[in-house]
py3Dmol code that shows the C-alpha trace and the ligand (Angstrom):
import py3Dmol

protein = """\
ATOM      1  CA  MET A   1      10.297   1.399   9.341  1.00  0.00           C
ATOM      2  CA  GLN A   2      12.057  -0.547   6.621  1.00  0.00           C
ATOM      3  CA  ILE A   3      10.164  -1.637   3.486  1.00  0.00           C
ATOM      4  CA  ASP A   4      11.866  -3.868   0.943  1.00  0.00           C
ATOM      5  CA  VAL A   5      10.212  -4.455  -2.423  1.00  0.00           C
ATOM      6  CA  VAL A   6      11.203  -7.489  -4.465  1.00  0.00           C
ATOM      7  CA  THR A   7      10.597  -6.544  -8.082  1.00  0.00           C
ATOM      8  CA  LEU A   8      11.851  -7.196 -11.588  1.00  0.00           C
ATOM      9  CA  PHE A   9      11.374  -3.459 -12.233  1.00  0.00           C
ATOM     10  CA  PRO A  10      13.210  -1.599  -9.455  1.00  0.00           C
ATOM     11  CA  GLU A  11      13.555   1.539 -11.607  1.00  0.00           C
ATOM     12  CA  TRP A  12       9.782   2.104 -11.319  1.00  0.00           C
ATOM     13  CA  PHE A  13      10.414   3.030  -7.680  1.00  0.00           C
ATOM     14  CA  ASP A  14      12.871   5.848  -8.481  1.00  0.00           C
ATOM     15  CA  TRP A  15      10.001   8.174  -9.339  1.00  0.00           C
ATOM     16  CA  PHE A  16       7.995   6.946  -6.349  1.00  0.00           C
ATOM     17  CA  ARG A  17      10.862   7.649  -3.942  1.00  0.00           C
ATOM     18  CA  SER A  18      11.085  11.212  -5.203  1.00  0.00           C
ATOM     19  CA  GLN A  19       7.502  12.012  -4.131  1.00  0.00           C
ATOM     20  CA  ARG A  20       7.347  14.499  -1.271  1.00  0.00           C
ATOM     21  CA  HIS A  21       5.812  12.356   1.474  1.00  0.00           C
ATOM     22  CA  ILE A  22       8.005   9.367   0.609  1.00  0.00           C
ATOM     23  CA  ALA A  23      11.092  11.607   0.630  1.00  0.00           C
ATOM     24  CA  ASN A  24       9.901  13.067   3.962  1.00  0.00           C
ATOM     25  CA  ALA A  25       9.547   9.576   5.403  1.00  0.00           C
ATOM     26  CA  ALA A  26      13.065   8.746   4.179  1.00  0.00           C
ATOM     27  CA  ALA A  27      14.389  11.915   5.829  1.00  0.00           C
ATOM     28  CA  GLN A  28      12.840  10.667   9.102  1.00  0.00           C
ATOM     29  CA  GLY A  29      14.886   7.469   8.808  1.00  0.00           C
ATOM     30  CA  HIS A  30      12.338   5.188   7.084  1.00  0.00           C
ATOM     31  CA  GLU A  31      13.795   3.071   4.314  1.00  0.00           C
ATOM     32  CA  LEU A  32      12.371   1.920   0.988  1.00  0.00           C
ATOM     33  CA  ARG A  33      14.733  -0.530  -0.685  1.00  0.00           C
ATOM     34  CA  THR A  34      14.325  -2.655  -3.812  1.00  0.00           C
ATOM     35  CA  LEU A  35      15.856  -5.934  -4.800  1.00  0.00           C
ATOM     36  CA  ASN A  36      15.708  -7.524  -8.215  1.00  0.00           C
ATOM     37  CA  PRO A  37      15.649 -11.340  -8.353  1.00  0.00           C
ATOM     38  CA  ARG A  38      16.998 -11.208 -11.894  1.00  0.00           C
ATOM     39  CA  GLU A  39      20.267  -9.751 -10.664  1.00  0.00           C
ATOM     40  CA  ASN A  40      21.372 -12.928  -8.913  1.00  0.00           C
ATOM     41  CA  THR A  41      19.211 -15.637 -10.395  1.00  0.00           C
ATOM     42  CA  PRO A  42      20.902 -19.062 -10.293  1.00  0.00           C
ATOM     43  CA  LEU A  43      19.544 -19.720 -13.809  1.00  0.00           C
ATOM     44  CA  SER A  44      21.339 -18.761 -16.986  1.00  0.00           C
ATOM     45  CA  GLY A  45      20.400 -15.808 -19.160  1.00  0.00           C
ATOM     46  CA  GLY A  46      18.723 -13.947 -16.293  1.00  0.00           C
ATOM     47  CA  GLN A  47      15.818 -16.396 -16.250  1.00  0.00           C
ATOM     48  CA  VAL A  48      13.363 -15.900 -13.364  1.00  0.00           C
ATOM     49  CA  ASP A  49      10.133 -17.529 -14.553  1.00  0.00           C
ATOM     50  CA  ASP A  50       8.863 -20.588 -16.342  1.00  0.00           C
ATOM     51  CA  THR A  51       5.815 -22.081 -18.021  1.00  0.00           C
ATOM     52  CA  PRO A  52       3.108 -23.426 -15.681  1.00  0.00           C
ATOM     53  CA  PHE A  53       2.900 -27.165 -15.023  1.00  0.00           C
ATOM     54  CA  GLY A  54      -0.400 -28.458 -16.377  1.00  0.00           C
ATOM     55  CA  GLY A  55      -0.314 -25.946 -19.231  1.00  0.00           C
ATOM     56  CA  GLY A  56      -1.970 -22.592 -19.674  1.00  0.00           C
ATOM     57  CA  ALA A  57      -1.012 -19.084 -20.687  1.00  0.00           C
ATOM     58  CA  GLY A  58       1.683 -16.921 -19.156  1.00  0.00           C
ATOM     59  CA  MET A  59       4.766 -17.404 -17.060  1.00  0.00           C
ATOM     60  CA  VAL A  60       5.179 -18.110 -13.365  1.00  0.00           C
ATOM     61  CA  LEU A  61       7.931 -16.758 -11.048  1.00  0.00           C
ATOM     62  CA  ARG A  62      10.087 -19.683  -9.944  1.00  0.00           C
ATOM     63  CA  VAL A  63      10.381 -20.695  -6.299  1.00  0.00           C
ATOM     64  CA  ASP A  64      14.122 -21.470  -6.568  1.00  0.00           C
ATOM     65  CA  VAL A  65      14.777 -17.981  -7.969  1.00  0.00           C
ATOM     66  CA  MET A  66      12.855 -16.311  -5.135  1.00  0.00           C
ATOM     67  CA  ASP A  67      14.599 -18.535  -2.573  1.00  0.00           C
ATOM     68  CA  HIS A  68      17.974 -17.497  -3.947  1.00  0.00           C
ATOM     69  CA  ALA A  69      17.093 -13.784  -4.125  1.00  0.00           C
ATOM     70  CA  LEU A  70      15.786 -13.579  -0.536  1.00  0.00           C
ATOM     71  CA  ARG A  71      18.534 -15.796   0.885  1.00  0.00           C
ATOM     72  CA  SER A  72      21.323 -13.751  -0.700  1.00  0.00           C
ATOM     73  CA  PHE A  73      19.767 -10.442   0.344  1.00  0.00           C
ATOM     74  CA  TYR A  74      18.913 -11.294   3.955  1.00  0.00           C
ATOM     75  CA  GLY A  75      21.445 -14.035   4.642  1.00  0.00           C
ATOM     76  CA  VAL A  76      18.765 -16.348   6.088  1.00  0.00           C
ATOM     77  CA  ASP A  77      16.551 -19.124   4.783  1.00  0.00           C
ATOM     78  CA  PRO A  78      13.360 -17.367   3.524  1.00  0.00           C
ATOM     79  CA  VAL A  79      11.322 -19.961   5.445  1.00  0.00           C
ATOM     80  CA  ASP A  80      12.676 -18.332   8.620  1.00  0.00           C
ATOM     81  CA  LEU A  81      12.568 -14.766   7.288  1.00  0.00           C
ATOM     82  CA  ARG A  82       8.791 -14.586   7.621  1.00  0.00           C
ATOM     83  CA  ARG A  83       9.163 -15.128  11.343  1.00  0.00           C
ATOM     84  CA  GLU A  84      11.451 -12.073  11.559  1.00  0.00           C
ATOM     85  CA  ARG A  85       9.366  -9.689   9.427  1.00  0.00           C
ATOM     86  CA  ARG A  86       6.071  -9.643   7.535  1.00  0.00           C
ATOM     87  CA  VAL A  87       6.681 -10.977   4.018  1.00  0.00           C
ATOM     88  CA  ILE A  88       3.783 -10.040   1.770  1.00  0.00           C
ATOM     89  CA  ALA A  89       2.900 -11.571  -1.593  1.00  0.00           C
ATOM     90  CA  LEU A  90       0.889  -9.134  -3.696  1.00  0.00           C
ATOM     91  CA  THR A  91      -1.827 -11.007  -5.499  1.00  0.00           C
ATOM     92  CA  PRO A  92      -5.366 -10.106  -6.689  1.00  0.00           C
ATOM     93  CA  GLY A  93      -6.925 -12.840  -4.552  1.00  0.00           C
ATOM     94  CA  GLY A  94      -5.208 -11.881  -1.266  1.00  0.00           C
ATOM     95  CA  ARG A  95      -6.577 -10.159   1.857  1.00  0.00           C
ATOM     96  CA  LEU A  96      -8.098  -6.868   0.772  1.00  0.00           C
ATOM     97  CA  LEU A  97      -6.060  -3.833   1.791  1.00  0.00           C
ATOM     98  CA  ASP A  98      -8.109  -1.576   4.043  1.00  0.00           C
ATOM     99  CA  GLU A  99      -7.474   0.942   6.809  1.00  0.00           C
ATOM    100  CA  GLY A 100      -7.202  -1.821   9.426  1.00  0.00           C
ATOM    101  CA  LEU A 101      -4.504  -3.681   7.528  1.00  0.00           C
ATOM    102  CA  VAL A 102      -2.701  -0.413   6.731  1.00  0.00           C
ATOM    103  CA  ASN A 103      -2.539   0.456  10.447  1.00  0.00           C
ATOM    104  CA  GLU A 104      -1.334  -3.047  11.236  1.00  0.00           C
ATOM    105  CA  LEU A 105       1.479  -2.829   8.672  1.00  0.00           C
ATOM    106  CA  ALA A 106       2.395   0.776   9.536  1.00  0.00           C
ATOM    107  CA  ALA A 107       3.196  -0.419  13.075  1.00  0.00           C
ATOM    108  CA  GLU A 108       5.658  -3.077  11.824  1.00  0.00           C
ATOM    109  CA  PRO A 109       9.373  -2.268  12.026  1.00  0.00           C
ATOM    110  CA  ALA A 110      10.137  -4.114   8.776  1.00  0.00           C
ATOM    111  CA  VAL A 111       8.118  -5.472   5.861  1.00  0.00           C
ATOM    112  CA  THR A 112       9.084  -7.244   2.630  1.00  0.00           C
ATOM    113  CA  ILE A 113       6.770  -7.016  -0.383  1.00  0.00           C
ATOM    114  CA  LEU A 114       6.962  -9.474  -3.274  1.00  0.00           C
ATOM    115  CA  CYS A 115       5.693  -8.243  -6.642  1.00  0.00           C
ATOM    116  CA  GLY A 116       4.319 -10.867  -8.994  1.00  0.00           C
ATOM    117  CA  ARG A 117       4.500 -10.515 -12.760  1.00  0.00           C
ATOM    118  CA  TYR A 118       2.975 -12.424 -15.630  1.00  0.00           C
ATOM    119  CA  GLU A 119       0.768 -15.168 -14.134  1.00  0.00           C
ATOM    120  CA  GLY A 120       2.127 -14.500 -10.654  1.00  0.00           C
ATOM    121  CA  PHE A 121       4.102 -16.676  -8.229  1.00  0.00           C
ATOM    122  CA  ASP A 122       4.747 -20.372  -7.953  1.00  0.00           C
ATOM    123  CA  GLU A 123       2.329 -21.134  -5.091  1.00  0.00           C
ATOM    124  CA  ARG A 124       5.195 -22.514  -2.961  1.00  0.00           C
ATOM    125  CA  ILE A 125       6.586 -18.973  -2.701  1.00  0.00           C
ATOM    126  CA  VAL A 126       3.362 -17.828  -1.037  1.00  0.00           C
ATOM    127  CA  GLN A 127       3.024 -20.971   1.097  1.00  0.00           C
ATOM    128  CA  HIS A 128       6.563 -21.187   2.419  1.00  0.00           C
ATOM    129  CA  PHE A 129       8.121 -17.718   2.233  1.00  0.00           C
ATOM    130  CA  CYS A 130       5.201 -15.374   2.932  1.00  0.00           C
ATOM    131  CA  SER A 131       3.299 -14.380   6.068  1.00  0.00           C
ATOM    132  CA  ASP A 132       0.537 -12.595   4.127  1.00  0.00           C
ATOM    133  CA  ALA A 133      -1.076 -12.394   0.697  1.00  0.00           C
ATOM    134  CA  VAL A 134      -2.526  -8.952   0.026  1.00  0.00           C
ATOM    135  CA  SER A 135      -4.719  -7.542  -2.743  1.00  0.00           C
ATOM    136  CA  ILE A 136      -5.418  -3.872  -3.457  1.00  0.00           C
ATOM    137  CA  GLY A 137      -8.714  -4.748  -5.157  1.00  0.00           C
ATOM    138  CA  ARG A 138     -10.542  -7.430  -7.028  1.00  0.00           C
ATOM    139  CA  TYR A 139      -9.088  -6.701 -10.451  1.00  0.00           C
ATOM    140  CA  VAL A 140      -5.902  -7.850 -12.136  1.00  0.00           C
ATOM    141  CA  LEU A 141      -2.905  -5.590 -12.691  1.00  0.00           C
ATOM    142  CA  ALA A 142      -0.125  -6.530 -15.105  1.00  0.00           C
ATOM    143  CA  GLY A 143       2.161  -6.877 -12.088  1.00  0.00           C
ATOM    144  CA  GLY A 144       2.492  -6.147  -8.394  1.00  0.00           C
ATOM    145  CA  GLU A 145       4.554  -2.935  -8.724  1.00  0.00           C
ATOM    146  CA  LEU A 146       1.647  -0.487  -8.727  1.00  0.00           C
ATOM    147  CA  ALA A 147       0.042  -2.435  -5.884  1.00  0.00           C
ATOM    148  CA  ALA A 148       3.355  -2.211  -3.970  1.00  0.00           C
ATOM    149  CA  MET A 149       3.393   1.556  -4.455  1.00  0.00           C
ATOM    150  CA  VAL A 150      -0.174   1.810  -3.181  1.00  0.00           C
ATOM    151  CA  LEU A 151       0.772  -0.216  -0.120  1.00  0.00           C
ATOM    152  CA  CYS A 152       3.997   1.756   0.510  1.00  0.00           C
ATOM    153  CA  ASP A 153       2.216   5.063  -0.010  1.00  0.00           C
ATOM    154  CA  THR A 154      -0.519   4.397   2.474  1.00  0.00           C
ATOM    155  CA  VAL A 155       1.799   2.847   5.082  1.00  0.00           C
ATOM    156  CA  LEU A 156       4.559   5.458   4.805  1.00  0.00           C
ATOM    157  CA  ARG A 157       2.193   8.440   4.952  1.00  0.00           C
ATOM    158  CA  LYS A 158       1.150   7.142   8.394  1.00  0.00           C
ATOM    159  CA  GLN A 159       4.689   7.563   9.705  1.00  0.00           C
ATOM    160  CA  PRO A 160       5.173  10.668  11.840  1.00  0.00           C
ATOM    161  CA  GLY A 161       6.653  13.504   9.789  1.00  0.00           C
ATOM    162  CA  ALA A 162       5.717  12.074   6.365  1.00  0.00           C
ATOM    163  CA  LEU A 163       2.850  14.496   5.846  1.00  0.00           C
ATOM    164  CA  GLY A 164       3.473  18.204   6.167  1.00  0.00           C
ATOM    165  CA  HIS A 165       0.868  18.770   8.856  1.00  0.00           C
ATOM    166  CA  ALA A 166       0.852  16.495  11.891  1.00  0.00           C
ATOM    167  CA  ASP A 167      -2.974  16.422  12.057  1.00  0.00           C
ATOM    168  CA  SER A 168      -3.468  15.539   8.400  1.00  0.00           C
ATOM    169  CA  ALA A 169      -3.503  11.797   9.046  1.00  0.00           C
ATOM    170  CA  ALA A 170      -5.354  11.927  12.379  1.00  0.00           C
ATOM    171  CA  GLU A 171      -8.780  13.106  11.239  1.00  0.00           C
ATOM    172  CA  GLU A 172      -9.073  11.585   7.796  1.00  0.00           C
ATOM    173  CA  SER A 173     -11.313   9.088   6.079  1.00  0.00           C
ATOM    174  CA  PHE A 174     -11.731   5.810   8.007  1.00  0.00           C
ATOM    175  CA  SER A 175      -9.723   7.037  11.003  1.00  0.00           C
ATOM    176  CA  ASP A 176     -10.790   6.329  14.596  1.00  0.00           C
ATOM    177  CA  ALA A 177     -11.327  10.072  15.022  1.00  0.00           C
ATOM    178  CA  LEU A 178     -14.157   9.814  12.475  1.00  0.00           C
ATOM    179  CA  GLY A 179     -15.488   6.527  13.810  1.00  0.00           C
ATOM    180  CA  GLY A 180     -14.274   4.737  10.666  1.00  0.00           C
ATOM    181  CA  ASP A 181     -16.450   6.889   8.383  1.00  0.00           C
ATOM    182  CA  PRO A 182     -15.223   8.721   5.264  1.00  0.00           C
ATOM    183  CA  GLU A 183     -14.053  12.283   5.725  1.00  0.00           C
ATOM    184  CA  TYR A 184     -16.474  15.256   5.699  1.00  0.00           C
ATOM    185  CA  PRO A 185     -16.465  17.645   2.706  1.00  0.00           C
ATOM    186  CA  HIS A 186     -13.911  20.454   2.535  1.00  0.00           C
ATOM    187  CA  TYR A 187     -14.325  23.922   1.048  1.00  0.00           C
ATOM    188  CA  THR A 188     -12.023  26.890   0.478  1.00  0.00           C
ATOM    189  CA  ARG A 189     -12.201  30.367  -1.106  1.00  0.00           C
ATOM    190  CA  PRO A 190     -14.157  31.715  -2.846  1.00  0.00           C
ATOM    191  CA  SER A 191     -17.097  31.302  -0.460  1.00  0.00           C
ATOM    192  CA  GLU A 192     -19.449  31.572  -3.438  1.00  0.00           C
ATOM    193  CA  TYR A 193     -18.694  30.507  -7.001  1.00  0.00           C
ATOM    194  CA  ARG A 194     -21.237  30.398  -9.853  1.00  0.00           C
ATOM    195  CA  GLY A 195     -23.938  30.530  -7.195  1.00  0.00           C
ATOM    196  CA  TRP A 196     -22.518  27.491  -5.349  1.00  0.00           C
ATOM    197  CA  LYS A 197     -22.234  28.536  -1.706  1.00  0.00           C
ATOM    198  CA  VAL A 198     -20.083  27.151   1.037  1.00  0.00           C
ATOM    199  CA  PRO A 199     -22.312  25.971   3.940  1.00  0.00           C
ATOM    200  CA  ASP A 200     -22.887  28.914   6.319  1.00  0.00           C
ATOM    201  CA  VAL A 201     -21.815  26.961   9.389  1.00  0.00           C
ATOM    202  CA  LEU A 202     -18.226  26.730   8.068  1.00  0.00           C
ATOM    203  CA  LEU A 203     -18.049  30.531   7.873  1.00  0.00           C
ATOM    204  CA  SER A 204     -19.655  31.021  11.293  1.00  0.00           C
ATOM    205  CA  GLY A 205     -16.552  30.618  13.452  1.00  0.00           C
ATOM    206  CA  HIS A 206     -18.518  28.365  15.896  1.00  0.00           C
ATOM    207  CA  HIS A 207     -16.067  25.545  16.415  1.00  0.00           C
ATOM    208  CA  GLU A 208     -18.460  23.227  18.208  1.00  0.00           C
ATOM    209  CA  GLU A 209     -21.140  23.642  15.534  1.00  0.00           C
ATOM    210  CA  ILE A 210     -18.552  23.074  12.819  1.00  0.00           C
ATOM    211  CA  ARG A 211     -17.379  19.946  14.586  1.00  0.00           C
ATOM    212  CA  ARG A 212     -20.967  18.625  14.840  1.00  0.00           C
ATOM    213  CA  TRP A 213     -21.726  19.500  11.211  1.00  0.00           C
ATOM    214  CA  ARG A 214     -18.587  17.697  10.018  1.00  0.00           C
ATOM    215  CA  ARG A 215     -19.323  14.625  12.111  1.00  0.00           C
ATOM    216  CA  ALA A 216     -22.865  14.477  10.722  1.00  0.00           C
ATOM    217  CA  ARG A 217     -21.660  14.777   7.095  1.00  0.00           C
ATOM    218  CA  SER A 218     -19.083  12.086   7.754  1.00  0.00           C
ATOM    219  CA  ARG A 219     -21.745   9.731   9.122  1.00  0.00           C
ATOM    220  CA  GLU A 220     -23.999  10.446   6.138  1.00  0.00           C
ATOM    221  CA  ARG A 221     -21.187   9.594   3.774  1.00  0.00           C
ATOM    222  CA  GLY A 222     -20.461   6.424   5.680  1.00  0.00           C
ATOM    223  CA  ALA A 223     -24.081   5.317   5.382  1.00  0.00           C
ATOM    224  CA  ALA A 224     -24.280   6.363   1.719  1.00  0.00           C
ATOM    225  CA  SER A 225     -21.021   4.728   0.684  1.00  0.00           C
ATOM    226  CA  GLU A 226     -22.537   1.283   1.215  1.00  0.00           C
ATOM    227  CA  GLY A 227     -22.772   0.677  -2.519  1.00  0.00           C
ATOM    228  CA  SER A 228     -23.868   4.108  -3.766  1.00  0.00           C
ATOM    229  CA  SER A 229     -22.154   6.469  -6.221  1.00  0.00           C
ATOM    230  CA  LEU A 230     -21.552  10.219  -6.004  1.00  0.00           C
ATOM    231  CA  SER A 231     -24.785  12.173  -6.649  1.00  0.00           C
TER     232      SER A 231
END
"""
ligand_1 = """\
10
LIG
N -1.090 -8.113 -8.727
C -1.903 -8.080 -9.803
N -3.098 -7.582 -9.496
C -3.052 -7.263 -8.172
C -3.984 -6.717 -7.251
N -5.212 -6.378 -7.627
N -3.594 -6.546 -5.975
C -2.348 -6.904 -5.597
N -1.441 -7.430 -6.419
C -1.776 -7.608 -7.694
"""
view = py3Dmol.view(width=600, height=400)
view.addModel(protein, "pdb")
view.setStyle({"model": 0}, {"cartoon": {"style": "trace"}})
view.addModel(ligand_1, "xyz")
view.setStyle({"model": 1}, {"stick": {}})
view.zoomTo()
view.show()
């Protein structure tokens, strides 16, 4: 899979790329590239944004700058690019990122992610260059970079070989294997600590009972997570 991130802060991704599962994904042939619209903006002085028409606080990323950046990088009109690959605008009001969307994106061969800054994008960028608008939650970040890392993290860890253990992603929270429920609780040594005991069934060696116990805990968590907090 190839993920391109359009960002004014490409250096933020140097640290991200060095993380184990992202490096593993890269070693398997998956690519995470960045492109900075400021580097070839058609405007003088590295300008990429402007004040909003109609007034108001903040700055807005210009549509002509984004057009130029995408066109020079891909060699096609960005209006056509979104027919070749998913082009995602990150914005607080977009489609909420969940396991379903992650699986959808993880199956794509190529995705481009646009990070907003300041007040976000000129709406024509979203309307004409993007196939999707995605949000990682109903709160406002200072920019799309952290949201892009969240998206890349969750999509790249799904790629075979990204996680150390092949089963790690199969039976995890919200997976089909758990019927979409959160994962069951895990325990490790010591089996008793300050009087807090690990459930007997997990020490029993009865695989079928363990499987049933885990499924039941998962279901309970699924039912409880509808609006409740950790007790
Ligand atoms: N940009 C700023 N806030 C965001 C959010 N919550 N999700 C995606 N992109 C964003």
